[in-house]
C-alpha positions as CSV (number, residue, x, y, z in Angstrom):
1,X,-80.1,33.4,33.2
2,X,-82.2,30.5,34.3
3,X,-79.5,28.3,32.8
4,X,-77.0,29.4,34.5
5,X,-79.0,29.3,38.4
6,X,-80.2,25.5,37.6
7,X,-76.4,24.7,37.0
8,X,-75.0,26.9,39.9
9,X,-77.6,25.4,42.1
10,X,-76.9,21.6,40.7
11,X,-73.3,22.4,41.6
12,X,-73.8,23.9,45.1
13,X,-76.3,21.0,45.8
14,X,-73.5,18.5,44.7
15,X,-70.3,20.0,47.0
16,X,-72.8,20.3,49.8
17,X,-73.7,16.7,49.6
18,X,-70.3,15.4,48.8
19,X,-68.8,17.7,51.4
20,X,-71.2,15.3,53.9
21,X,-69.9,12.7,52.4
22,X,-73.2,11.1,50.4
23,X,-74.0,9.6,47.8
24,X,-76.8,10.6,45.5
25,X,-78.9,7.0,46.7
26,X,-77.8,8.4,50.2
27,X,-79.5,11.8,49.7
28,X,-82.4,9.8,47.9
29,X,-83.0,7.6,50.8
30,X,-82.6,11.3,53.3
31,X,-85.3,12.5,51.1
32,X,-87.5,9.9,51.6
33,X,-87.7,9.4,55.2
34,X,-91.0,11.8,54.5
35,X,-92.6,9.7,52.8
36,X,-92.0,11.1,49.1
37,X,-90.5,9.4,46.8
38,X,-87.4,11.1,45.4
39,X,-84.9,9.6,43.2
40,X,-81.5,9.5,42.5
41,X,-82.3,10.1,38.7
42,X,-84.2,13.4,40.0
43,X,-81.0,14.3,42.4
44,X,-79.0,13.7,39.3
45,X,-81.1,15.8,37.1
46,X,-80.7,18.3,39.7
47,X,-76.8,18.0,40.2
48,X,-76.3,18.4,36.3
49,X,-78.7,21.6,35.8
50,X,-81.0,20.0,34.1
51,X,-83.9,20.6,36.3
52,X,-84.4,23.0,38.5
53,X,-86.2,21.7,41.7
54,X,-89.3,23.3,43.7
55,X,-89.3,25.1,46.7
56,X,-90.9,22.0,48.7
57,X,-88.3,19.7,47.2
58,X,-85.4,22.1,48.1
59,X,-86.5,22.6,51.2
60,X,-86.7,18.4,51.8
61,X,-83.4,18.7,50.1
62,X,-81.7,21.1,52.6
63,X,-83.0,19.4,55.7
64,X,-81.8,16.0,54.3
65,X,-78.2,17.6,54.1
66,X,-78.6,19.3,56.9
67,X,-78.4,22.5,56.0
68,X,-81.4,25.8,55.9
69,X,-82.9,26.6,52.9
70,X,-81.2,29.6,52.9
71,X,-77.3,27.7,52.9
72,X,-78.4,25.7,50.1
73,X,-79.8,28.3,47.9
74,X,-76.1,31.0,48.6
75,X,-75.1,30.7,45.5
76,X,-74.8,34.7,44.8
77,X,-71.2,34.3,45.2
78,X,-70.9,31.2,43.4
79,X,-72.5,32.3,40.2
80,X,-69.2,32.8,38.8
81,X,-66.9,30.8,39.4
82,X,-65.9,27.7,38.0
83,X,-68.0,24.5,39.6
84,X,-64.9,22.5,41.2
85,X,-64.0,25.9,42.8
86,X,-67.0,25.8,44.4
87,X,-67.1,22.5,45.2
88,X,-63.6,22.8,46.6
89,X,-64.2,25.9,48.7
90,X,-67.9,24.2,50.1
91,X,-66.0,20.8,51.2
92,X,-63.2,23.6,52.7
93,X,-66.1,24.9,54.6
94,X,-67.7,21.8,55.6
95,X,-64.2,21.0,57.2
96,X,-63.6,23.6,59.0
97,X,-66.8,23.6,60.9
98,X,-66.5,19.7,61.8
99,X,-62.7,20.5,63.5
100,X,-62.4,21.0,67.1
101,X,-60.8,24.7,68.2
102,X,-57.0,23.5,68.5
103,X,-57.2,22.0,65.1
104,X,-58.8,24.7,63.5
105,X,-56.4,27.3,64.7
106,X,-53.8,24.7,63.0
107,X,-55.2,24.6,59.3
108,X,-55.8,28.2,59.6
109,X,-52.5,28.5,60.0
110,X,-51.2,26.3,57.2
111,X,-53.8,27.8,54.7
112,X,-52.6,31.3,56.0
113,X,-48.9,29.3,54.4
114,X,-50.7,28.7,50.9
115,X,-52.1,32.4,50.5
116,X,-50.0,34.8,49.2
117,X,-49.5,38.3,51.6
118,X,-52.5,41.0,50.7
C-alpha cells in the first residue's frame, strides 16, 4: 500500500509540475525560496515513487506548484489509473483553467465530439 501511495503521489506531483510547464530544477528553485535546501534529486525521487515526503515538504511543494495541499494530495481517484492517464488528465484540467470563457466553450465542444455517447 505504501509503495502504491508513493508511486501515485509521484505521478501526481510530476503531472502538476508538467502541466505548469516547470522543470524539476525550476520547481526546486521555487521550493528553495523558503530558504530550504531542496534538490532536483529529491524531486526526482518523489516523482519516481522512491521517497514519500513529509507534510512540511508537501506543503512547500504545493505552494511552489501553486495548488492547495488538498489538490496536491487528491490522489484517491488516480490510484487505479495508469500514470500516463493521470498526467494527461491533470494537463487537460490545468489547460481548461487557463482558458478564457469563449475558448473554454470551444474546447468543451471539441472534446465532446471525441466522447462516445453515453
